[in-house]
C-alpha positions, 0 to 999 in steps of 0.5 A: 204779690211777693209782699202779700205772700209774706203776710198771707202764707199759702194754705196746705190742704188734703185733696181727695179724688173719688170715683163711683160708677156702674161699669166694671172698670174705668181708665183714670187720668189725674194731675196732682200737686207735683205737676205730672199727669198720671194714668190708672188703667182698669181702676175699679168703681170705688177708686180713691186717691188722696194727697196734700196740695198747696193753695194755687195748685191746679188739680184734674181728675177724669174717668172713662168707663170701659163698658157701654151703657155706663154711668161715671161720677168723679168728685174732688174734695179739698179739706173735706169739702166738695171742690168740683164734681162731674157725672156722665152717662152713656156708652163708654161715658167720660166724666172730668173735672178740675181747677185751681185750688185758689 
């Protein structure tokens, strides 16, 4: 493993979290490259967040609507390409996604 990492250095790339939805606001939870979970209460439906991550990092992104009869859509882009996405509909809908940038 160590030998292969010397010949194939890890890739750094830009990660972008995107939230879209129909409700007034959302409670967001996410994990970025520094291995900590963060919460953003009452985020607006066009919330975005970007950071630089390393190949092998685990990222996570979820959003819960604070309204009944809501729709929420979360998307993770990695180097400009869709990495993961999720959609939910209903009362106080929750959408979540994540994974290893392997």
